[in-house]
MDTraj code that builds the backbone (N, CA, C; nanometers):
import mdtraj as md
import numpy as np

residues = "MET TYR SER ASN GLU THR THR GLN LYS VAL THR TRP HIS LYS ALA CYS HIS VAL ASP ASP ILE PRO GLU ASP GLY GLY GLY CYS ALA LEU ILE ASP GLY ARG GLN ILE ALA ILE PHE ASN PHE SER ARG ARG GLY GLU TRP PHE ALA THR ASP ASN GLN CYS PRO HIS ARG GLN GLN MET ALA VAL SER ARG GLY MET ILE GLY SER GLN ASP GLY GLU PRO LYS VAL ALA CYS PRO PHE HIS LYS LYS THR PHE SER LEU GLN THR GLY LYS CYS LEU ASN ASP GLU ASN TYR GLU ILE GLY THR PHE PRO VAL MET VAL LYS GLU ASN LEU VAL TYR ILE GLY ILE".split()
xyz = np.array([
    [0.3582, 4.1444, 4.4611],
    [0.2985, 4.1006, 4.5853],
    [0.1755, 4.0174, 4.5537],
    [0.1619, 3.9033, 4.6146],
    [0.0466, 3.8165, 4.5969],
    [-0.0337, 3.8148, 4.7255],
    [-0.1664, 3.8235, 4.7128],
    [-0.2490, 3.8170, 4.8325],
    [-0.2871, 3.6737, 4.8652],
    [-0.2876, 3.5871, 4.7656],
    [-0.3160, 3.4468, 4.7908],
    [-0.2446, 3.3656, 4.6832],
    [-0.2141, 3.2429, 4.7136],
    [-0.1348, 3.1590, 4.6242],
    [-0.2240, 3.0625, 4.5482],
    [-0.1784, 3.0220, 4.4327],
    [-0.2511, 2.9237, 4.3540],
    [-0.1502, 2.8294, 4.2899],
    [-0.1904, 2.7070, 4.2664],
    [-0.1014, 2.6121, 4.2010],
    [-0.1374, 2.5961, 4.0542],
    [-0.2495, 2.6519, 4.0106],
    [-0.2889, 2.6441, 3.8716],
    [-0.2190, 2.7549, 3.7927],
    [-0.2000, 2.7306, 3.6636],
    [-0.1420, 2.8314, 3.5771],
    [-0.2476, 2.9391, 3.5512],
    [-0.2085, 3.0646, 3.5659],
    [-0.3026, 3.1745, 3.5476],
    [-0.2527, 3.2695, 3.4398],
    [-0.3463, 3.3417, 3.3819],
    [-0.3157, 3.4509, 3.2910],
    [-0.3443, 3.5796, 3.3660],
    [-0.2463, 3.6689, 3.3693],
    [-0.2609, 3.7945, 3.4426],
    [-0.3271, 3.8995, 3.3549],
    [-0.4259, 3.9677, 3.4101],
    [-0.5003, 4.0727, 3.3406],
    [-0.4857, 4.2037, 3.4180],
    [-0.4485, 4.3094, 3.3463],
    [-0.4420, 4.4406, 3.4115],
    [-0.5843, 4.4838, 3.4435],
    [-0.6108, 4.5110, 3.5711],
    [-0.7459, 4.5448, 3.6146],
    [-0.7649, 4.6945, 3.6349],
    [-0.6668, 4.7597, 3.6979],
    [-0.6833, 4.9007, 3.7311],
    [-0.5527, 4.9558, 3.7885],
    [-0.5537, 5.0843, 3.8197],
    [-0.4436, 5.1455, 3.8930],
    [-0.4691, 5.1273, 4.0426],
    [-0.3645, 5.1250, 4.1204],
    [-0.3760, 5.1104, 4.2654],
    [-0.4699, 5.2168, 4.3229],
    [-0.4599, 5.3394, 4.2732],
    [-0.5409, 5.4496, 4.3260],
    [-0.6892, 5.4377, 4.2929],
    [-0.7263, 5.3463, 4.2027],
    [-0.8674, 5.3284, 4.1681],
    [-0.9455, 5.2550, 4.2767],
    [-0.8753, 5.1862, 4.3645],
    [-0.9404, 5.1094, 4.4716],
    [-0.9134, 5.1798, 4.6039],
    [-1.0178, 5.2191, 4.6766],
    [-0.9957, 5.2900, 4.8027],
    [-0.9271, 5.2022, 4.9074],
    [-0.8463, 5.2653, 4.9916],
    [-0.7847, 5.1911, 5.1018],
    [-0.8937, 5.1343, 5.1910],
    [-0.8751, 5.0095, 5.2311],
    [-0.9709, 4.9376, 5.3144],
    [-1.1102, 4.9371, 5.2528],
    [-1.1132, 4.9228, 5.1206],
    [-1.2387, 4.9175, 5.0481],
    [-1.2236, 4.8364, 4.9214],
    [-1.3268, 4.8417, 4.8383],
    [-1.3272, 4.7620, 4.7172],
    [-1.3706, 4.8391, 4.5952],
    [-1.3523, 4.7749, 4.4819],
    [-1.3951, 4.8252, 4.3531],
    [-1.4209, 4.7058, 4.2632],
    [-1.4618, 4.7328, 4.1417],
    [-1.4977, 4.6248, 4.0503],
    [-1.4334, 4.6470, 3.9147],
    [-1.3913, 4.5386, 3.8510],
    [-1.3357, 4.5430, 3.7156],
    [-1.4019, 4.4335, 3.6331],
    [-1.4218, 4.4612, 3.5058],
    [-1.4755, 4.3621, 3.4136],
    [-1.3585, 4.2969, 3.3415],
    [-1.3382, 4.1679, 3.3662],
    [-1.2266, 4.0941, 3.3078],
    [-1.2826, 3.9707, 3.2376],
    [-1.2566, 3.9602, 3.1094],
    [-1.3070, 3.8482, 3.0290],
    [-1.4577, 3.8290, 3.0465],
    [-1.5327, 3.9380, 3.0514],
    [-1.6773, 3.9308, 3.0644],
    [-1.7270, 3.8965, 3.2032],
    [-1.6384, 3.8965, 3.3003],
    [-1.6729, 3.8573, 3.4374],
    [-1.6453, 3.9741, 3.5318],
    [-1.7415, 4.0056, 3.6189],
    [-1.7204, 4.1111, 3.7173],
    [-1.6370, 4.0560, 3.8332],
    [-1.5237, 4.1209, 3.8572],
    [-1.4323, 4.0806, 3.9638],
    [-1.4261, 4.1924, 4.0677],
    [-1.4515, 4.1578, 4.1929],
    [-1.4379, 4.2521, 4.3032],
    [-1.2922, 4.2541, 4.3478],
    [-1.2361, 4.3735, 4.3645],
    [-1.0962, 4.3892, 4.4043],
    [-1.0935, 4.4665, 4.5348],
    [-1.0172, 4.4163, 4.6321],
    [-1.0123, 4.4784, 4.7639],
    [-0.8699, 4.5165, 4.8014],
    [-0.8537, 4.6397, 4.8471],
    [-0.7279, 4.6905, 4.8998],
    [-0.7417, 4.6902, 5.0516],
    [-0.7007, 4.5823, 5.1125],
    [-0.7112, 4.5682, 5.2587],
    [-0.5838, 4.6280, 5.3174],
    [-0.5752, 4.7615, 5.3153],
    [-0.4514, 4.8299, 5.3527],
    [-0.4156, 4.8103, 5.4999],
    [-0.5125, 4.7889, 5.5868],
    [-0.4810, 4.7636, 5.7286],
    [-0.3973, 4.6376, 5.7439],
    [-0.4135, 4.5439, 5.6516],
    [-0.3360, 4.4197, 5.6541],
    [-0.2198, 4.4222, 5.5554],
    [-0.2173, 4.5236, 5.4674],
    [-0.1142, 4.5303, 5.3649],
    [-0.1332, 4.4235, 5.2584],
    [-0.2598, 4.3875, 5.2292],
    [-0.2900, 4.2798, 5.1348],
    [-0.3978, 4.3229, 5.0354],
    [-0.3941, 4.2585, 4.9196],
    [-0.4945, 4.2763, 4.8157],
    [-0.5648, 4.1430, 4.7931],
    [-0.6947, 4.1499, 4.7599],
    [-0.7738, 4.0301, 4.7346],
    [-0.8655, 4.0541, 4.6156],
    [-0.9060, 3.9468, 4.5508],
    [-1.0028, 3.9550, 4.4412],
    [-1.0978, 3.8357, 4.4502],
    [-1.2254, 3.8640, 4.4281],
    [-1.3293, 3.7607, 4.4327],
    [-1.4297, 3.7866, 4.3209],
    [-1.5195, 3.6918, 4.3021],
    [-1.6347, 3.7189, 4.2170],
    [-1.7113, 3.8354, 4.2777],
    [-1.7694, 3.9189, 4.1939],
    [-1.8494, 4.0302, 4.2438],
    [-1.9932, 3.9883, 4.2714],
    [-2.0354, 3.8761, 4.2139],
    [-2.1730, 3.8317, 4.2313],
    [-2.1896, 3.7541, 4.3612],
    [-2.2811, 3.8012, 4.4438],
    [-2.3134, 3.7284, 4.5665],
    [-2.4048, 3.6117, 4.5291],
    [-2.3692, 3.4902, 4.5646],
    [-2.4508, 3.3743, 4.5264],
    [-2.5835, 3.3658, 4.6013],
    [-2.5986, 3.4406, 4.7070],
    [-2.7205, 3.4356, 4.7870],
    [-2.8415, 3.4868, 4.7092],
    [-2.8286, 3.6052, 4.6487],
    [-2.9392, 3.6638, 4.5715],
    [-2.8980, 3.7020, 4.4295],
    [-2.7793, 3.6551, 4.3866],
    [-2.7294, 3.6788, 4.2511],
    [-2.7111, 3.8276, 4.2202],
    [-2.6815, 3.9082, 4.3219],
    [-2.6608, 4.0516, 4.3015],
    [-2.5126, 4.0813, 4.2830],
    [-2.4802, 4.1712, 4.1902],
    [-2.3430, 4.2154, 4.1664],
    [-2.3112, 4.3251, 4.2670],
    [-2.2706, 4.2855, 4.3871],
    [-2.2572, 4.3832, 4.4940],
    [-2.1406, 4.3594, 4.5882],
    [-2.0699, 4.2484, 4.5758],
    [-1.9674, 4.2134, 4.6747],
    [-1.8613, 4.3231, 4.6859],
    [-1.8268, 4.3880, 4.5739],
    [-1.7223, 4.4911, 4.5769],
    [-1.7598, 4.6094, 4.6644],
    [-1.8878, 4.6270, 4.6918],
    [-1.9335, 4.7380, 4.7765],
    [-1.9494, 4.6960, 4.9227],
    [-1.9095, 4.5733, 4.9535],
    [-1.9238, 4.5228, 5.0891],
    [-1.8178, 4.5769, 5.1838],
    [-1.8451, 4.5604, 5.3110],
    [-1.7529, 4.6044, 5.4156],
    [-1.6519, 4.4940, 5.4432],
    [-1.5233, 4.5302, 5.4495],
    [-1.4211, 4.4306, 5.4782],
    [-1.3798, 4.4382, 5.6243],
    [-1.3322, 4.3264, 5.6744],
    [-1.2875, 4.3163, 5.8128],
    [-1.2204, 4.1820, 5.8332],
    [-1.2125, 4.1393, 5.9583],
    [-1.1504, 4.0103, 5.9911],
    [-1.2382, 3.9350, 6.0892],
    [-1.2336, 3.8035, 6.0787],
    [-1.3020, 3.7150, 6.1728],
    [-1.2016, 3.6106, 6.2162],
    [-1.1627, 3.6120, 6.3418],
    [-1.0616, 3.5206, 6.3945],
    [-0.9337, 3.5263, 6.3110],
    [-0.8964, 3.6471, 6.2681],
    [-0.7744, 3.6676, 6.1917],
    [-0.7878, 3.6444, 6.0428],
    [-0.9035, 3.5947, 5.9977],
    [-0.9251, 3.5687, 5.8556],
    [-0.9906, 3.6904, 5.7904],
    [-0.9326, 3.7423, 5.6800],
    [-0.9936, 3.8568, 5.6121],
    [-1.1261, 3.8166, 5.5482],
    [-1.2257, 3.9064, 5.5565],
    [-1.3581, 3.8738, 5.5046],
    [-1.4231, 3.9976, 5.4452],
    [-1.5275, 3.9727, 5.3661],
    [-1.6115, 4.0788, 5.3120],
    [-1.7558, 4.0396, 5.3383],
    [-1.8382, 4.1390, 5.3730],
    [-1.9807, 4.1162, 5.3953],
    [-2.0586, 4.1777, 5.2801],
    [-2.1439, 4.0989, 5.2167],
    [-2.2299, 4.1507, 5.1108],
    [-2.3144, 4.2640, 5.1703],
    [-2.3240, 4.3781, 5.1019],
    [-2.3949, 4.4918, 5.1600],
    [-2.5461, 4.4733, 5.1722],
    [-2.6034, 4.3752, 5.1050],
    [-2.7487, 4.3609, 5.1088],
    [-2.7993, 4.2698, 5.2194],
    [-2.7453, 4.1491, 5.2298],
    [-2.7992, 4.0533, 5.3261],
    [-2.6946, 4.0019, 5.4240],
    [-2.5776, 4.0661, 5.4242],
    [-2.4719, 4.0414, 5.5234],
    [-2.4137, 3.9005, 5.5239],
    [-2.4231, 3.8300, 5.4117],
    [-2.3483, 3.7049, 5.4011],
    [-2.2008, 3.7437, 5.4001],
    [-2.1197, 3.6788, 5.4821],
    [-1.9774, 3.7127, 5.4886],
    [-1.8950, 3.6019, 5.4256],
    [-1.7968, 3.6435, 5.3445],
    [-1.7144, 3.5504, 5.2694],
    [-1.5670, 3.5717, 5.3013],
    [-1.4940, 3.4619, 5.3136],
    [-1.3500, 3.4688, 5.3321],
    [-1.2884, 3.5257, 5.2054],
    [-1.2016, 3.6251, 5.2205],
    [-1.1309, 3.6804, 5.1056],
    [-1.0195, 3.5873, 5.0594],
    [-0.9818, 3.4918, 5.1423],
    [-0.8765, 3.3966, 5.1062],
    [-0.9311, 3.2740, 5.0337],
    [-1.0425, 3.2204, 5.0805],
    [-1.0947, 3.0947, 5.0252],
    [-1.2261, 3.1100, 4.9505],
    [-1.3009, 3.2173, 4.9761],
    [-1.4318, 3.2379, 4.9158],
    [-1.5457, 3.1702, 4.9893],
    [-1.5153, 3.0905, 5.0902],
    [-1.6203, 3.0211, 5.1655],
    [-1.7026, 3.1210, 5.2458],
    [-1.8346, 3.0975, 5.2503],
    [-1.9227, 3.1815, 5.3303],
    [-1.9005, 3.1457, 5.4769],
    [-1.8768, 3.2458, 5.5586],
    [-1.8436, 3.2222, 5.6994],
    [-1.9671, 3.2139, 5.7891],
    [-2.0845, 3.2498, 5.7349],
    [-2.2051, 3.2407, 5.8172],
    [-2.3181, 3.1626, 5.7498],
    [-2.2842, 3.0888, 5.6427],
    [-2.3823, 2.9996, 5.5787],
    [-2.3061, 2.9061, 5.4849],
    [-2.2914, 2.7817, 5.5238],
    [-2.2088, 2.6871, 5.4477],
    [-2.2642, 2.6553, 5.3088],
    [-2.3827, 2.7034, 5.2751],
    [-2.4429, 2.6756, 5.1447],
    [-2.3906, 2.7666, 5.0331],
    [-2.3088, 2.8661, 5.0671],
    [-2.2644, 2.9629, 4.9677],
    [-2.1124, 2.9728, 4.9631],
    [-2.0621, 3.0121, 4.8460],
    [-1.9184, 3.0302, 4.8258],
    [-1.8997, 3.1199, 4.7030],
    [-1.7927, 3.1984, 4.7020],
    [-1.7593, 3.2794, 4.5854],
    [-1.6192, 3.2431, 4.5387],
    [-1.5924, 3.2679, 4.4120],
    [-1.4599, 3.2418, 4.3581],
    [-1.3596, 3.3459, 4.4042],
    [-1.2358, 3.3040, 4.4220],
    [-1.1278, 3.3960, 4.4564],
    [-1.0205, 3.3884, 4.3480],
    [-0.9427, 3.4943, 4.3362],
    [-0.8421, 3.5048, 4.2317],
    [-0.7139, 3.5626, 4.2890],
    [-0.5990, 3.5208, 4.2375],
    [-0.4728, 3.5804, 4.2832],
    [-0.4613, 3.7245, 4.2345],
    [-0.3928, 3.8046, 4.3147],
    [-0.3725, 3.9464, 4.2843],
    [-0.2235, 3.9746, 4.2840],
    [-0.1810, 4.0551, 4.1880],
    [-0.0426, 4.0997, 4.1816],
    [-0.0448, 4.2515, 4.1644],
    [0.0324, 4.3209, 4.2475],
    [0.0464, 4.4654, 4.2347],
    [0.1887, 4.4929, 4.1900],
    [0.1994, 4.5636, 4.0768],
    [0.3308, 4.5907, 4.0194],
    [0.3275, 4.7279, 3.9520],
    [0.4217, 4.8125, 3.9903],
    [0.4351, 4.9457, 3.9313],
    [0.3025, 5.0222, 3.9335],
    [0.2366, 5.0225, 4.0481],
    [0.1101, 5.0932, 4.0715],
    [-0.0069, 5.0423, 3.9881],
    [0.0050, 4.9213, 3.9351],
    [-0.1049, 4.8591, 3.8631],
    [-0.1468, 4.7320, 3.9355],
    [-0.2767, 4.7035, 3.9294],
    [-0.3318, 4.5840, 3.9927],
    [-0.3645, 4.4837, 3.8823],
    [-0.3105, 4.3625, 3.8959],
    [-0.3338, 4.2555, 3.8003],
    [-0.4100, 4.1434, 3.8712],
    [-0.5036, 4.0843, 3.7989],
    [-0.5824, 3.9727, 3.8512],
    [-0.5498, 3.8494, 3.7681],
    [-0.5261, 3.7383, 3.8356],
    [-0.4985, 3.6110, 3.7679],
    [-0.6255, 3.5328, 3.7449],
    [-0.6516, 3.4996, 3.6203],
    [-0.7707, 3.4213, 3.5858],
    [-0.7233, 3.2880, 3.5284],
])
top = md.Topology()
chain = top.add_chain()
for i, resn in enumerate(residues, 1):
    res = top.add_residue(resn, chain, resSeq=i)
    for name in ("N", "CA", "C"):
        top.add_atom(name, md.element.get_by_symbol(name[0]), res)
traj = md.Trajectory(xyz[None], top)
């Protein structure tokens, strides 16, 4: 299952077990020296992955943010200053000056893989 599509060639990295990420919540994995936030948006039946670093204050906190939807678009709000980012595109939905990276997710045999 893919939560978002990409046209670039990716290398898949095993990040964690499905049970390591709470339903309708997030967690973090270190992949190739980079903190990746992983979200199990179970209400939508989708998985997402983004950079864990919020570009607003450079804090590694996005994985602890609250997820939800805005006009049908899945989003996460940084827990510190409430900048909200699209889980699909990484664009900040309440400040056009910020953006985070997004990554494809694959769930297979109860394991979560992130494409880098």
